[in-house]
C-alpha positions as a LaTeX table, in Angstrom:
\begin{tabular}{lrrr}
\hline
Residue & $x$ (\AA) & $y$ (\AA) & $z$ (\AA) \\
\hline
Unk1 & $-4.58$ & $-45.30$ & 7.20 \\
Unk2 & $-3.08$ & $-42.26$ & 5.29 \\
Unk3 & $-5.32$ & $-39.15$ & 5.81 \\
Unk4 & $-5.67$ & $-37.50$ & 2.32 \\
Unk5 & $-5.46$ & $-34.05$ & 4.44 \\
Unk6 & $-1.75$ & $-35.16$ & 4.89 \\
Unk7 & $-1.13$ & $-34.95$ & 1.15 \\
Unk8 & $-2.61$ & $-31.48$ & 0.87 \\
Unk9 & 0.15 & $-29.04$ & $-0.07$ \\
Unk10 & 1.08 & $-26.38$ & 2.34 \\
Unk11 & 2.45 & $-23.88$ & $-0.38$ \\
Unk12 & 2.47 & $-22.68$ & $-3.68$ \\
Unk13 & 5.47 & $-24.86$ & $-4.30$ \\
Unk14 & 3.76 & $-28.04$ & $-3.16$ \\
Unk15 & 0.74 & $-27.49$ & $-5.78$ \\
Unk16 & 3.24 & $-26.89$ & $-8.25$ \\
Unk17 & 4.99 & $-30.28$ & $-7.60$ \\
Unk18 & 1.77 & $-32.08$ & $-7.47$ \\
Unk19 & 0.52 & $-30.57$ & $-11.17$ \\
Unk20 & 4.08 & $-31.31$ & $-12.42$ \\
Unk21 & 3.84 & $-34.80$ & $-11.33$ \\
Unk22 & 0.40 & $-35.44$ & $-12.69$ \\
Unk23 & 1.38 & $-33.69$ & $-16.07$ \\
Unk24 & 4.48 & $-36.02$ & $-16.18$ \\
Unk25 & 2.72 & $-39.11$ & $-15.53$ \\
Unk26 & 0.07 & $-38.14$ & $-18.09$ \\
Unk27 & 2.26 & $-37.75$ & $-20.85$ \\
Unk28 & 4.38 & $-40.72$ & $-20.06$ \\
Unk29 & 1.30 & $-42.95$ & $-20.20$ \\
Unk30 & 0.27 & $-41.17$ & $-23.59$ \\
Unk31 & 3.62 & $-41.55$ & $-25.41$ \\
Unk32 & 6.67 & $-43.55$ & $-24.87$ \\
Unk33 & 8.92 & $-40.72$ & $-26.15$ \\
Unk34 & 8.42 & $-38.44$ & $-23.32$ \\
Unk35 & 9.92 & $-40.25$ & $-20.29$ \\
Unk36 & 13.23 & $-40.88$ & $-21.95$ \\
Unk37 & 16.64 & $-39.43$ & $-20.37$ \\
Unk38 & 17.57 & $-37.81$ & $-23.90$ \\
Unk39 & 14.13 & $-36.00$ & $-24.08$ \\
Unk40 & 14.24 & $-34.77$ & $-20.41$ \\
Unk41 & 17.94 & $-33.54$ & $-21.11$ \\
Unk42 & 17.06 & $-31.82$ & $-24.27$ \\
Unk43 & 13.84 & $-30.23$ & $-22.48$ \\
Unk44 & 15.87 & $-28.91$ & $-19.56$ \\
Unk45 & 18.57 & $-27.53$ & $-21.87$ \\
Unk46 & 15.81 & $-26.04$ & $-24.12$ \\
Unk47 & 13.99 & $-24.19$ & $-21.12$ \\
Unk48 & 17.58 & $-23.22$ & $-19.42$ \\
Unk49 & 17.25 & $-19.62$ & $-21.20$ \\
Unk50 & 13.84 & $-19.15$ & $-19.72$ \\
Unk51 & 14.89 & $-20.32$ & $-16.46$ \\
Unk52 & 17.65 & $-17.70$ & $-16.26$ \\
Unk53 & 15.30 & $-15.04$ & $-17.22$ \\
Unk54 & 12.81 & $-16.20$ & $-14.75$ \\
Unk55 & 15.60 & $-16.10$ & $-12.01$ \\
Unk56 & 16.41 & $-12.43$ & $-12.83$ \\
Unk57 & 12.59 & $-11.77$ & $-13.14$ \\
Unk58 & 11.85 & $-13.26$ & $-9.70$ \\
Unk59 & 13.99 & $-10.74$ & $-8.02$ \\
Unk60 & 12.19 & $-7.85$ & $-9.48$ \\
Unk61 & 8.70 & $-9.65$ & $-8.49$ \\
Unk62 & 10.07 & $-10.12$ & $-4.97$ \\
Unk63 & 10.10 & $-6.33$ & $-4.76$ \\
Unk64 & 6.46 & $-5.83$ & $-6.17$ \\
Unk65 & 7.21 & $-4.50$ & $-9.53$ \\
Unk66 & 7.31 & $-6.33$ & $-13.02$ \\
Unk67 & 9.53 & $-6.23$ & $-15.91$ \\
Unk68 & 8.56 & $-7.30$ & $-19.51$ \\
Unk69 & 11.51 & $-5.89$ & $-21.51$ \\
Unk70 & 14.13 & $-8.60$ & $-20.52$ \\
Unk71 & 13.51 & $-10.36$ & $-23.64$ \\
Unk72 & 14.39 & $-7.23$ & $-25.71$ \\
Unk73 & 17.06 & $-6.35$ & $-23.55$ \\
Unk74 & 18.83 & $-9.86$ & $-24.25$ \\
Unk75 & 18.34 & $-9.57$ & $-27.82$ \\
Unk76 & 19.90 & $-6.22$ & $-27.97$ \\
Unk77 & 22.87 & $-7.37$ & $-25.76$ \\
Unk78 & 23.56 & $-10.32$ & $-27.82$ \\
Unk79 & 23.33 & $-8.63$ & $-31.09$ \\
Unk80 & 25.83 & $-5.83$ & $-29.83$ \\
Unk81 & 28.18 & $-8.30$ & $-28.55$ \\
Unk82 & 28.21 & $-10.33$ & $-31.86$ \\
Unk83 & 28.32 & $-7.12$ & $-33.96$ \\
Unk84 & 31.54 & $-6.06$ & $-31.66$ \\
Unk85 & 32.91 & $-9.58$ & $-32.27$ \\
Unk86 & 32.35 & $-9.79$ & $-36.15$ \\
Unk87 & 33.13 & $-6.26$ & $-37.08$ \\
Unk88 & 35.35 & $-4.62$ & $-34.43$ \\
Unk89 & 37.69 & $-7.47$ & $-33.29$ \\
Unk90 & 36.25 & $-8.10$ & $-29.89$ \\
Unk91 & 37.95 & $-11.56$ & $-29.26$ \\
Unk92 & 38.02 & $-11.83$ & $-25.31$ \\
Unk93 & 35.38 & $-14.23$ & $-24.01$ \\
Unk94 & 35.84 & $-12.80$ & $-20.34$ \\
Unk95 & 35.62 & $-9.29$ & $-21.72$ \\
Unk96 & 32.47 & $-9.99$ & $-23.93$ \\
Unk97 & 30.72 & $-11.48$ & $-21.13$ \\
Unk98 & 31.54 & $-8.79$ & $-18.81$ \\
Unk99 & 30.50 & $-6.10$ & $-21.29$ \\
Unk100 & 27.42 & $-8.09$ & $-21.96$ \\
Unk101 & 26.54 & $-8.08$ & $-18.30$ \\
Unk102 & 27.51 & $-4.28$ & $-17.98$ \\
Unk103 & 24.95 & $-3.03$ & $-20.77$ \\
Unk104 & 22.43 & $-5.53$ & $-19.46$ \\
Unk105 & 22.90 & $-4.13$ & $-15.98$ \\
Unk106 & 22.44 & $-0.48$ & $-17.27$ \\
Unk107 & 19.39 & $-0.92$ & $-19.44$ \\
Unk108 & 17.74 & $-2.70$ & $-16.42$ \\
Unk109 & 18.50 & 0.42 & $-14.07$ \\
Unk110 & 17.14 & 2.69 & $-16.65$ \\
Unk111 & 13.74 & 1.08 & $-16.06$ \\
Unk112 & 14.17 & 1.44 & $-12.39$ \\
Unk113 & 15.03 & 4.98 & $-12.62$ \\
Unk114 & 11.93 & 5.69 & $-14.82$ \\
Unk115 & 9.55 & 3.72 & $-12.26$ \\
Unk116 & 11.10 & 5.16 & $-9.25$ \\
Unk117 & 12.15 & 8.57 & $-10.01$ \\
Unk118 & 8.83 & 9.42 & $-12.14$ \\
Unk119 & 6.37 & 7.19 & $-10.11$ \\
Unk120 & 5.49 & 5.38 & $-13.27$ \\
Unk121 & 3.61 & 2.15 & $-13.00$ \\
Unk122 & 6.46 & $-0.71$ & $-13.56$ \\
Unk123 & 4.42 & $-2.65$ & $-16.47$ \\
Unk124 & 3.64 & 0.52 & $-18.38$ \\
Unk125 & 7.41 & 1.52 & $-18.35$ \\
Unk126 & 8.78 & $-1.72$ & $-19.11$ \\
Unk127 & 6.38 & $-2.64$ & $-21.86$ \\
Unk128 & 7.24 & 0.77 & $-23.35$ \\
Unk129 & 10.91 & $-0.20$ & $-23.13$ \\
Unk130 & 10.41 & $-3.61$ & $-24.77$ \\
Unk131 & 8.79 & $-1.86$ & $-27.75$ \\
Unk132 & 11.51 & 0.80 & $-27.86$ \\
Unk133 & 14.13 & $-1.56$ & $-27.74$ \\
Unk134 & 13.16 & $-4.13$ & $-29.89$ \\
Unk135 & 11.63 & $-1.91$ & $-32.36$ \\
Unk136 & 15.13 & 0.18 & $-32.62$ \\
Unk137 & 16.99 & $-3.16$ & $-33.05$ \\
Unk138 & 14.79 & $-4.41$ & $-35.78$ \\
Unk139 & 14.96 & $-0.88$ & $-37.49$ \\
Unk140 & 18.81 & $-0.67$ & $-37.22$ \\
Unk141 & 19.31 & $-4.20$ & $-38.32$ \\
Unk142 & 16.77 & $-4.59$ & $-40.55$ \\
Unk143 & 15.88 & $-7.89$ & $-38.90$ \\
Unk144 & 19.24 & $-9.54$ & $-40.28$ \\
Unk145 & 20.62 & $-12.38$ & $-38.70$ \\
Unk146 & 24.19 & $-13.00$ & $-37.65$ \\
Unk147 & 26.06 & $-16.25$ & $-38.42$ \\
Unk148 & 29.85 & $-15.59$ & $-38.58$ \\
Unk149 & 30.31 & $-15.92$ & $-34.76$ \\
Unk150 & 33.50 & $-16.35$ & $-32.78$ \\
Unk151 & 34.40 & $-19.63$ & $-31.91$ \\
Unk152 & 34.29 & $-19.29$ & $-28.22$ \\
Unk153 & 30.70 & $-18.47$ & $-28.32$ \\
Unk154 & 29.49 & $-21.22$ & $-30.41$ \\
Unk155 & 31.88 & $-24.22$ & $-29.90$ \\
Unk156 & 30.10 & $-26.95$ & $-28.11$ \\
Unk157 & 31.51 & $-27.52$ & $-24.67$ \\
Unk158 & 31.49 & $-31.01$ & $-23.04$ \\
Unk159 & 30.07 & $-30.62$ & $-19.67$ \\
Unk160 & 29.33 & $-33.29$ & $-17.14$ \\
Unk161 & 29.16 & $-36.23$ & $-19.64$ \\
Unk162 & 27.92 & $-39.43$ & $-18.38$ \\
Unk163 & 27.04 & $-43.12$ & $-19.65$ \\
Unk164 & 23.91 & $-45.09$ & $-18.95$ \\
Unk165 & 24.66 & $-48.63$ & $-20.39$ \\
Unk166 & 25.92 & $-48.13$ & $-23.81$ \\
Unk167 & 24.39 & $-44.58$ & $-24.23$ \\
Unk168 & 26.31 & $-41.56$ & $-23.83$ \\
Unk169 & 24.62 & $-38.36$ & $-22.56$ \\
Unk170 & 25.84 & $-35.05$ & $-20.93$ \\
Unk171 & 24.50 & $-31.91$ & $-19.20$ \\
Unk172 & 24.74 & $-28.95$ & $-21.38$ \\
Unk173 & 26.35 & $-25.63$ & $-20.50$ \\
Unk174 & 22.88 & $-23.71$ & $-20.62$ \\
Unk175 & 21.88 & $-26.10$ & $-17.62$ \\
Unk176 & 25.00 & $-25.52$ & $-15.64$ \\
Unk177 & 24.58 & $-21.84$ & $-16.19$ \\
Unk178 & 20.97 & $-21.89$ & $-14.94$ \\
Unk179 & 21.89 & $-23.97$ & $-12.06$ \\
Unk180 & 24.74 & $-21.56$ & $-11.04$ \\
Unk181 & 22.32 & $-18.58$ & $-11.64$ \\
Unk182 & 19.81 & $-20.49$ & $-9.50$ \\
Unk183 & 22.31 & $-20.78$ & $-6.53$ \\
Unk184 & 23.37 & $-17.13$ & $-6.80$ \\
Unk185 & 19.78 & $-15.94$ & $-6.65$ \\
Unk186 & 18.95 & $-18.43$ & $-3.68$ \\
Unk187 & 21.91 & $-17.21$ & $-1.64$ \\
Unk188 & 21.04 & $-13.55$ & $-2.45$ \\
Unk189 & 17.80 & $-13.83$ & $-1.50$ \\
Unk190 & 17.60 & $-16.41$ & 1.58 \\
Unk191 & 21.05 & $-15.63$ & 2.96 \\
Unk192 & 21.82 & $-12.03$ & 2.59 \\
Unk193 & 20.59 & $-8.78$ & 4.40 \\
Unk194 & 20.03 & $-7.42$ & 0.92 \\
Unk195 & 17.64 & $-10.23$ & 0.24 \\
Unk196 & 15.69 & $-9.83$ & 3.36 \\
Unk197 & 15.18 & $-6.28$ & 2.37 \\
Unk198 & 14.08 & $-6.88$ & $-1.03$ \\
Unk199 & 11.38 & $-9.02$ & 0.45 \\
Unk200 & 10.59 & $-6.42$ & 3.01 \\
Unk201 & 9.97 & $-3.91$ & $-0.01$ \\
Unk202 & 7.66 & $-6.34$ & $-1.75$ \\
Unk203 & 5.70 & $-6.96$ & 1.44 \\
Unk204 & 5.13 & $-3.43$ & 2.35 \\
Unk205 & 7.19 & $-0.74$ & 0.57 \\
Unk206 & 6.05 & 2.30 & 2.85 \\
Unk207 & 6.60 & 0.30 & 6.23 \\
Unk208 & 10.38 & $-0.42$ & 4.56 \\
Unk209 & 10.82 & 3.16 & 3.78 \\
Unk210 & 9.93 & 4.04 & 7.39 \\
Unk211 & 12.13 & 1.45 & 9.01 \\
Unk212 & 15.17 & 3.13 & 7.07 \\
Unk213 & 15.16 & 0.65 & 3.83 \\
Unk214 & 16.44 & 2.79 & 0.96 \\
Unk215 & 13.75 & 1.63 & $-1.50$ \\
Unk216 & 15.28 & 3.45 & $-4.45$ \\
Unk217 & 18.47 & 1.70 & $-4.21$ \\
Unk218 & 16.78 & $-1.67$ & $-4.01$ \\
Unk219 & 14.82 & $-1.03$ & $-7.03$ \\
Unk220 & 17.93 & $-0.16$ & $-8.94$ \\
Unk221 & 19.71 & $-3.50$ & $-7.64$ \\
Unk222 & 16.66 & $-5.53$ & $-8.80$ \\
Unk223 & 16.05 & $-4.26$ & $-12.09$ \\
Unk224 & 19.83 & $-3.98$ & $-12.77$ \\
Unk225 & 20.20 & $-7.88$ & $-11.57$ \\
Unk226 & 17.38 & $-8.78$ & $-14.12$ \\
Unk227 & 19.00 & $-6.59$ & $-16.94$ \\
Unk228 & 22.25 & $-8.93$ & $-16.17$ \\
Unk229 & 20.48 & $-12.12$ & $-16.07$ \\
Unk230 & 18.78 & $-11.08$ & $-19.25$ \\
Unk231 & 22.34 & $-10.36$ & $-20.82$ \\
Unk232 & 23.56 & $-13.77$ & $-19.66$ \\
Unk233 & 20.48 & $-15.65$ & $-20.97$ \\
Unk234 & 21.01 & $-14.05$ & $-24.56$ \\
Unk235 & 24.36 & $-15.14$ & $-24.79$ \\
Unk236 & 23.41 & $-18.50$ & $-23.66$ \\
Unk237 & 20.91 & $-18.66$ & $-26.37$ \\
Unk238 & 23.36 & $-17.63$ & $-28.99$ \\
Unk239 & 25.68 & $-20.66$ & $-27.66$ \\
Unk240 & 22.53 & $-23.22$ & $-28.09$ \\
Unk241 & 21.43 & $-22.08$ & $-31.61$ \\
Unk242 & 24.89 & $-21.04$ & $-33.04$ \\
Unk243 & 23.28 & $-17.68$ & $-34.53$ \\
Unk244 & 21.96 & $-14.33$ & $-33.59$ \\
Unk245 & 18.33 & $-13.81$ & $-34.61$ \\
Unk246 & 16.97 & $-10.59$ & $-33.49$ \\
Unk247 & 13.51 & $-11.46$ & $-33.06$ \\
Unk248 & 14.06 & $-15.14$ & $-31.82$ \\
Unk249 & 13.50 & $-14.16$ & $-27.92$ \\
Unk250 & 10.87 & $-11.51$ & $-27.99$ \\
Unk251 & 7.25 & $-13.16$ & $-27.67$ \\
Unk252 & 7.93 & $-15.64$ & $-25.02$ \\
Unk253 & 7.70 & $-13.75$ & $-22.04$ \\
Unk254 & 5.03 & $-15.59$ & $-20.56$ \\
Unk255 & 7.05 & $-18.74$ & $-20.39$ \\
Unk256 & 8.66 & $-17.09$ & $-17.49$ \\
Unk257 & 6.15 & $-15.55$ & $-15.46$ \\
Unk258 & 5.77 & $-18.00$ & $-12.57$ \\
Unk259 & 7.14 & $-18.76$ & $-9.26$ \\
Unk260 & 6.64 & $-15.62$ & $-7.47$ \\
Unk261 & 3.75 & $-13.54$ & $-6.31$ \\
Unk262 & 2.87 & $-10.59$ & $-8.46$ \\
Unk263 & 1.81 & $-8.81$ & $-5.08$ \\
Unk264 & 5.59 & $-8.92$ & $-4.09$ \\
Unk265 & 7.24 & $-10.17$ & $-1.02$ \\
Unk266 & 6.64 & $-13.92$ & $-1.54$ \\
Unk267 & 7.96 & $-16.75$ & $-3.68$ \\
Unk268 & 11.15 & $-18.94$ & $-4.16$ \\
Unk269 & 13.78 & $-19.95$ & $-6.48$ \\
Unk270 & 12.41 & $-23.53$ & $-6.53$ \\
Unk271 & 9.07 & $-22.29$ & $-7.22$ \\
Unk272 & 10.19 & $-20.11$ & $-9.85$ \\
Unk273 & 12.15 & $-23.03$ & $-11.95$ \\
Unk274 & 9.24 & $-25.13$ & $-11.32$ \\
Unk275 & 6.86 & $-22.56$ & $-13.14$ \\
Unk276 & 9.07 & $-22.43$ & $-16.05$ \\
Unk277 & 9.63 & $-26.21$ & $-16.33$ \\
Unk278 & 5.95 & $-26.73$ & $-16.03$ \\
Unk279 & 5.32 & $-24.58$ & $-19.24$ \\
Unk280 & 8.15 & $-26.44$ & $-20.76$ \\
Unk281 & 6.76 & $-29.87$ & $-19.69$ \\
Unk282 & 3.49 & $-29.12$ & $-21.15$ \\
Unk283 & 4.64 & $-27.63$ & $-24.47$ \\
Unk284 & 6.94 & $-30.58$ & $-25.00$ \\
Unk285 & 4.38 & $-33.38$ & $-24.09$ \\
Unk286 & 1.59 & $-31.93$ & $-26.08$ \\
Unk287 & 4.14 & $-31.84$ & $-29.09$ \\
Unk288 & 4.99 & $-35.23$ & $-28.88$ \\
Unk289 & 1.40 & $-36.51$ & $-28.76$ \\
Unk290 & 0.66 & $-34.27$ & $-31.92$ \\
Unk291 & $-1.36$ & $-31.66$ & $-30.66$ \\
Unk292 & $-1.87$ & $-28.44$ & $-32.80$ \\
Unk293 & 0.54 & $-25.45$ & $-31.85$ \\
Unk294 & $-2.59$ & $-23.37$ & $-31.75$ \\
Unk295 & $-4.44$ & $-25.52$ & $-29.17$ \\
Unk296 & $-0.92$ & $-25.49$ & $-27.28$ \\
Unk297 & $-1.35$ & $-21.92$ & $-26.71$ \\
Unk298 & $-4.78$ & $-22.56$ & $-25.24$ \\
Unk299 & $-3.49$ & $-25.23$ & $-22.76$ \\
Unk300 & $-0.76$ & $-22.86$ & $-21.72$ \\
Unk301 & $-3.25$ & $-19.85$ & $-21.24$ \\
Unk302 & $-5.39$ & $-22.02$ & $-19.34$ \\
Unk303 & $-2.71$ & $-22.97$ & $-17.10$ \\
Unk304 & $-1.43$ & $-19.67$ & $-16.38$ \\
Unk305 & $-4.96$ & $-18.33$ & $-15.45$ \\
Unk306 & $-5.54$ & $-21.23$ & $-13.17$ \\
Unk307 & $-2.17$ & $-20.74$ & $-11.32$ \\
Unk308 & $-2.99$ & $-17.15$ & $-10.81$ \\
Unk309 & $-6.61$ & $-17.64$ & $-9.53$ \\
Unk310 & $-5.23$ & $-20.55$ & $-7.17$ \\
Unk311 & $-2.59$ & $-18.05$ & $-5.96$ \\
Unk312 & $-4.84$ & $-15.29$ & $-5.41$ \\
Unk313 & $-7.62$ & $-17.38$ & $-3.99$ \\
Unk314 & $-5.14$ & $-18.55$ & $-1.11$ \\
Unk315 & $-3.98$ & $-14.89$ & $-0.57$ \\
Unk316 & $-7.41$ & $-13.74$ & 0.06 \\
Unk317 & $-8.31$ & $-17.04$ & 2.19 \\
Unk318 & $-4.95$ & $-15.86$ & 4.20 \\
Unk319 & $-6.12$ & $-12.30$ & 4.86 \\
Unk320 & $-9.82$ & $-13.10$ & 5.62 \\
Unk321 & $-10.89$ & $-11.76$ & 9.14 \\
Unk322 & $-14.01$ & $-13.53$ & 10.75 \\
Unk323 & $-16.00$ & $-11.52$ & 13.17 \\
Unk324 & $-17.85$ & $-13.11$ & 16.07 \\
\hline
\end{tabular}
C-alpha cells in the first residue's frame, strides 16, 4: 500500500508542482475551455514576458537582493528603441537588440552601484529607480503610445508550427525566447563557477567576502543581468502586441515574484517559471469561469501570502535547534 508520506514534496518546487496540478484539475472541471491546447498555448505566450523578467530577477534574488525597477527599465528601453527606429532610422534588428540589452544592462548596474557603494537597502533603491524612470518616461512622452514600428519588430514569425488532427498550432517566438533565457540562466547558475559564487553571496555575504569572493562585482553582474533580461522582455512585449504603450508593463511586478527565496542563496529556474505560471493559470482560469477582476486580485494576493508563509515556515523548521 502506498504511504501518503511518500507523496510529500521534499522541496519548494515539489509543493509548487502539486499546487499547479490541483489548480489545473480544478479549472478543467469547472470549464471545458481551460484544458484546450489553444488556450494553454495562448496562456504560455501571454506569460512568456513575465517569465523572462522572472528569470532575470531570480539571479538578483539568489544574491540576497531584490529589484522592483525591471518593468520600468523594460518600458524605457522599448520606447527608446522604437523612437530611434521611427525617427532616427535605426533599422538593424541585431544592432537594435544589442543596443537595447546594453541600455538595460547599464540601468541595472546603476542600481547595483547605488546599493553596494552607498550601502542602501536594495528595495528602497529599486523602488526609487522605478518611480524615477517611469515618471520621466511618462513626463517626456506625455504617455503617448507608438504604433508605426519597423517590420522586423512586429511581423509575426512562424516558430515550431505543428498540427493535431485538422487543427494547426504553433509555439510562438516569445515562448522560444523565454525557454532560451531559461536555458542560459540554468547553465549560468548550475554549471559555472560564477553561479556558485552568486549562491554563496546570497547564502552569507560576509562569509563569501572572507573567502575572496568579490561581492561588489557579483552584485554588478546580477543587477546588470536583470537589466538585460528586462530589455529582452520589453522587446518581446512589443513583438507580441505590435505597439509601444509606455505604461503597459509597470504594475505587474508581483506576477514575477516567485521561485526564489527572498533571503537569498536558494531557488531554481524551474521553480521560478512554475511560480510565474501558477499566477498565470489562476488568472486565466478565474477569467474563464467569469470571476470579477477585483476578486481575482484577492485570490492572487492570498496565493502569494500563502507561498511566502510556507517558504518561511519550512526555513524556520530547518534552522530550529533542539536541546536535550
